[in-house]
C-alpha positions as CSV (number, residue, x, y, z in Angstrom):
1,S,24.2,18.1,-4.8
2,T,27.2,19.9,-6.3
3,K,28.3,23.5,-6.2
4,M,28.0,25.7,-9.3
5,G,30.6,28.3,-10.4
6,N,28.6,31.2,-9.0
7,G,28.4,29.7,-5.5
8,R,24.8,28.5,-5.7
9,R,24.0,24.8,-5.1
10,R,22.7,22.7,-8.0
11,R,19.6,20.8,-6.9
12,S,19.7,17.1,-7.1
13,A,17.3,15.2,-9.4
14,D,14.8,14.4,-6.6
15,E,14.4,18.1,-5.8
16,V,13.5,19.3,-9.3
17,R,9.9,20.3,-9.8
18,R,9.4,19.1,-13.4
19,W,6.2,21.1,-13.8
20,E,8.0,24.5,-13.3
21,M,10.6,26.3,-15.2
22,A,11.9,29.8,-15.8
23,G,11.0,31.5,-19.1
24,E,13.3,33.3,-21.4
25,E,12.8,36.6,-19.5
26,G,13.0,34.9,-16.1
27,Q,9.2,34.6,-15.6
28,L,7.7,31.6,-13.8
29,M,6.2,29.0,-16.2
30,K,4.1,26.0,-15.2
31,Y,3.0,23.1,-17.2
32,E,-0.8,23.0,-17.3
33,D,-3.2,21.3,-19.7
34,G,-0.5,20.1,-22.1
35,K,1.4,23.3,-22.5
36,W,3.7,25.8,-20.6
37,R,1.9,28.8,-19.2
38,E,3.2,32.0,-17.7
39,I,2.1,32.3,-14.0
40,E,1.2,35.6,-12.4
41,Q,3.0,36.3,-9.1
42,I,-0.2,36.1,-7.2
43,D,-0.8,32.5,-8.4
44,R,2.8,31.2,-8.0
45,L,1.8,29.0,-5.0
46,K,-1.5,27.7,-6.6
47,V,-1.3,23.9,-7.1
48,T,-1.5,22.7,-10.7
49,K,-3.3,19.5,-11.7
50,L,0.0,17.8,-12.4
51,E,1.5,18.8,-9.0
52,G,-1.7,17.7,-7.2
53,Q,-1.5,14.3,-8.9
54,V,2.1,13.8,-7.6
55,W,1.2,14.7,-4.1
56,L,-1.9,12.4,-4.0
57,T,0.2,9.6,-5.4
58,L,2.7,10.1,-2.6
59,Y,-0.1,10.2,-0.1
60,R,-1.5,6.9,-1.3
61,L,1.9,5.3,-1.4
62,L,2.9,6.2,2.1
63,L,-0.4,6.2,4.0
64,D,-2.4,3.5,2.4
65,E,-1.9,0.4,4.6
66,N,-1.7,-2.0,1.6
67,C,0.8,0.1,-0.2
68,R,2.9,1.0,2.9
69,T,3.4,-2.6,3.9
70,K,4.7,-3.5,0.4
71,Y,6.9,-0.4,-0.1
72,E,10.6,-1.3,0.6
73,F,12.3,1.5,2.5
74,S,16.0,2.1,2.3
75,S,18.2,4.8,3.9
76,Y,18.4,6.6,0.5
77,R,14.6,6.5,0.0
78,K,14.0,7.7,3.6
79,Q,16.5,10.5,2.9
80,C,14.6,11.6,-0.2
81,L,11.3,11.4,1.5
82,M,12.5,13.7,4.3
83,K,13.1,16.4,1.7
84,L,9.4,16.5,1.1
85,Q,8.9,18.3,4.4
86,G,10.3,21.4,3.0
87,Y,7.6,21.6,0.3
88,L,4.6,20.9,2.7
89,I,4.0,24.6,3.4
90,D,0.8,26.2,4.5
91,P,-0.4,27.3,1.0
92,L,-0.1,23.7,-0.2
93,L,-1.9,22.3,2.9
94,E,-4.7,24.8,2.5
95,Q,-5.4,23.6,-1.1
96,I,-4.9,19.8,-0.3
97,P,-5.8,19.4,3.4
98,Y,-5.2,15.7,3.2
99,L,-1.5,16.3,3.1
100,A,-1.5,17.4,6.7
101,D,-1.6,13.6,7.5
102,L,1.4,13.1,5.2
103,Q,3.2,15.9,7.0
104,R,2.7,14.2,10.4
105,Y,3.7,10.8,8.9
106,L,7.0,12.3,7.7
107,Q,7.7,13.9,11.1
108,H,7.2,10.5,12.7
109,L,9.3,8.8,10.1
110,S,12.2,11.2,10.8
111,L,12.4,9.9,14.4
112,M,12.0,6.2,13.7
113,E,13.1,3.4,11.4
114,P,10.3,2.4,9.0
115,P,8.9,-1.1,9.2
116,A,10.3,-3.7,6.8
117,A,8.2,-4.5,3.7
118,K,6.3,-7.7,3.6
119,T,7.5,-10.0,0.9
120,S,4.4,-12.0,0.5
121,L,4.4,-11.7,-3.3
122,I,7.0,-13.5,-5.4
123,L,7.4,-12.5,-9.0
124,E,9.1,-14.8,-11.5
125,Q,10.0,-13.3,-14.9
126,I,8.8,-15.4,-17.8
127,P,9.4,-14.4,-21.4
128,V,5.8,-15.0,-22.5
129,L,5.6,-12.2,-25.0
130,Y,9.1,-13.0,-26.5
131,S,8.2,-16.6,-26.9
132,Q,4.9,-15.8,-28.5
133,I,6.5,-13.3,-30.9
134,I,9.1,-15.9,-32.0
135,K,6.4,-18.5,-32.5
136,D,4.2,-16.2,-34.6
137,W,6.7,-14.1,-36.5
138,G,10.0,-16.1,-36.4
139,E,10.3,-16.1,-40.2
140,K,8.2,-13.1,-41.1
141,W,10.2,-10.2,-39.6
142,E,9.7,-7.9,-42.6
143,E,6.0,-8.4,-42.5
144,L,6.0,-7.6,-38.8
145,A,8.1,-4.5,-39.3
146,E,5.7,-3.2,-42.0
147,K,2.7,-3.9,-39.8
148,Q,4.2,-2.2,-36.8
149,S,5.4,0.9,-38.8
150,K,1.8,1.7,-39.6
151,H,0.9,1.9,-35.9
152,L,4.1,3.6,-34.6
153,L,5.4,5.7,-37.5
154,E,2.1,6.6,-39.2
155,P,-0.5,6.4,-36.4
156,D,-4.1,7.3,-37.1
157,P,-5.0,10.8,-35.7
158,E,-8.3,9.6,-34.4
159,R,-6.7,6.7,-32.5
160,L,-4.1,9.0,-31.0
161,K,-6.8,11.4,-29.9
162,A,-8.8,8.6,-28.3
163,Q,-5.7,7.3,-26.5
164,A,-4.8,10.8,-25.2
165,T,-8.4,11.2,-23.9
166,R,-8.1,7.9,-22.0
167,W,-4.9,9.1,-20.4
168,I,-6.4,12.4,-19.4
169,D,-9.4,10.6,-17.8
170,S,-7.1,8.2,-16.0
171,Y,-5.1,10.9,-14.3
172,N,-8.0,13.3,-13.7
173,F,-7.5,15.2,-10.4
174,E,-10.9,14.3,-9.1
175,V,-10.5,10.6,-9.8
176,L,-7.2,10.5,-7.9
177,E,-8.8,12.5,-5.1
178,N,-11.4,9.7,-4.7
179,L,-8.6,7.3,-3.8
180,V,-7.9,9.3,-0.6
181,E,-9.7,7.7,2.4
182,G,-12.0,9.7,4.5
183,P,-14.1,12.8,3.7
184,P,-12.5,16.1,2.6
185,K,-11.6,18.7,5.2
186,C,-12.5,22.4,5.3
187,S,-9.4,24.5,4.2
188,S,-10.5,27.2,6.7
189,C,-11.4,25.4,10.0
190,G,-10.3,21.8,9.3
191,K,-13.8,20.3,9.9
192,E,-15.5,17.8,7.5
193,A,-16.4,19.7,4.3
194,T,-19.2,19.2,1.9
195,K,-18.8,22.1,-0.5
196,R,-16.0,22.5,-3.1
197,C,-14.9,25.9,-4.4
198,S,-16.6,26.4,-7.7
199,R,-13.8,28.7,-9.0
200,C,-10.5,26.7,-8.3
201,R,-12.1,23.3,-7.8
202,S,-9.3,22.4,-5.4
203,E,-10.4,23.8,-2.0
204,W,-13.2,22.5,0.2
205,Y,-15.4,24.3,2.8
206,C,-17.9,23.2,5.4
207,G,-20.2,26.2,4.8
208,R,-20.6,29.7,3.4
209,Y,-19.0,31.3,6.5
210,C,-15.7,29.6,6.0
211,E,-15.8,30.2,2.2
212,N,-16.4,33.9,2.7
213,P,-14.9,34.8,6.1
């Protein structure tokens, strides 16, 4: 980080929350459902779909055994991961109870050296696409450019709509949540939960008593 002229510290790139920004009048804005929305003060700590996807991805990367053994740690990566502890506050853990396991993992990681990644997979870069393009279009570049321009510069609206729908379905919050191992936990008592809040669709409860204490 570097110091700014007014004495405040400028946040480094790994600390910037890309789904938040300040509006023209200083109001909090969050990126939801493809657009920036002004957030009321009472909802400023409510987790958005985009933020939830980021946290669940980190959970999967660091706590899934297959991912963890292949993730190559370095001193810089460990330093960046340690900064996540400052964001794992109670309001976030209440909305995504699984992150309590991530919080404990980061606490343990701060006191130990992470295990070395297994290098069982060897990748060799082979220019398959380049070779095929040269073979098929080596003397027909103008024809290729004209064909590609119809897809890239003048895309069909229906095709774009279908592609956007596939992306939305792929990064659906509930789909990513299913990747987390184990049953959901009650945001009130921490026990195994079976009922999801019908209003926010993010919190889980074990029964009516915890949902309406």
